[in-house]
ZATOR-856744 format. One line per field, with one value per residue (C-alpha): chain; residue number from 1; x, y, z. Coordinates in nm, 3 decimals, padded with zeros to 5 digits, always signed. Layout:
BEGIN
kette A  ...
nr NUM  ...
c1 X  ...
c2 Y  ...
c3 Z  ...
//
This chain:
BEGIN
kette A  A  A  A  A  A  A  A  A  A  A  A  A  A  A  A  A  A  A  A  A  A  A  A  A  A  A  A  A  A  A  A  A  A  A  A  A  A  A  A  A  A  A  A  A  A  A  A  A  A  A  A  A  A  A  A  A  A  A  A  A  A  A  A  A  A  A  A  A  A  A  A
nr 1  2  3  4  5  6  7  8  9  10  11  12  13  14  15  16  17  18  19  20  21  22  23  24  25  26  27  28  29  30  31  32  33  34  35  36  37  38  39  40  41  42  43  44  45  46  47  48  49  50  51  52  53  54  55  56  57  58  59  60  61  62  63  64  65  66  67  68  69  70  71  72
c1 +12.968  +12.717  +12.370  +12.103  +11.751  +11.464  +11.090  +10.881  +10.690  +10.409  +10.336  +10.535  +10.736  +11.065  +11.361  +11.741  +11.972  +12.345  +12.450  +12.748  +12.734  +12.517  +12.366  +12.222  +11.847  +11.648  +11.331  +11.081  +11.076  +10.701  +10.546  +10.841  +10.809  +11.123  +11.019  +11.185  +11.318  +11.640  +11.601  +11.840  +11.990  +12.064  +12.365  +12.507  +12.863  +13.023  +13.146  +13.445  +13.281  +13.128  +12.755  +12.721  +12.745  +13.016  +12.890  +12.574  +12.456  +12.564  +12.389  +12.072  +11.721  +11.720  +11.490  +11.575  +11.813  +11.938  +11.638  +11.736  +11.451  +11.150  +11.040  +10.886
c2 +11.980  +12.004  +12.152  +11.943  +12.047  +11.807  +11.788  +11.596  +11.305  +11.346  +11.723  +11.862  +12.095  +12.209  +12.229  +12.225  +12.015  +12.018  +11.657  +11.540  +11.178  +10.972  +10.769  +11.084  +11.058  +11.328  +11.450  +11.706  +12.013  +12.064  +11.718  +11.512  +11.257  +11.061  +11.028  +11.296  +11.316  +11.500  +11.780  +11.909  +12.236  +12.540  +12.735  +13.074  +13.182  +13.522  +13.636  +13.850  +14.137  +13.960  +14.009  +13.682  +13.363  +13.127  +12.825  +12.998  +12.997  +13.313  +13.277  +13.202  +13.184  +13.187  +12.973  +12.723  +12.523  +12.766  +12.736  +12.421  +12.200  +12.433  +12.397  +12.745
c3 +08.159  +07.876  +07.913  +07.743  +07.648  +07.716  +07.664  +07.916  +07.760  +08.016  +08.033  +07.734  +07.959  +07.801  +08.037  +08.050  +08.265  +08.325  +08.273  +08.475  +08.360  +08.125  +08.413  +08.575  +08.626  +08.444  +08.614  +08.484  +08.710  +08.650  +08.698  +08.833  +08.552  +08.468  +08.104  +07.892  +07.538  +07.460  +07.204  +06.942  +07.060  +06.851  +06.966  +06.878  +06.821  +06.834  +06.494  +06.406  +06.220  +05.920  +05.869  +05.673  +05.878  +05.760  +05.573  +05.453  +05.095  +04.920  +04.590  +04.406  +04.528  +04.912  +05.117  +05.383  +05.167  +04.904  +04.675  +04.488  +04.606  +04.549  +04.911  +04.911
//
């Protein structure tokens, strides 16, 4: 059963819900609104001793995307 993160369209409350099926009604725990938008979730994993996350850029000019786009 996945846990989804939502933000209420009425009061901007952020909340999580365990979703058993896609037809499940989502209700804001603060204002009881049934209008909520699903959010992208960031998740963490447990590594095996490496201090550098796999898939990260390892060279040249840091920044959010490796430095190639001059965003900073």
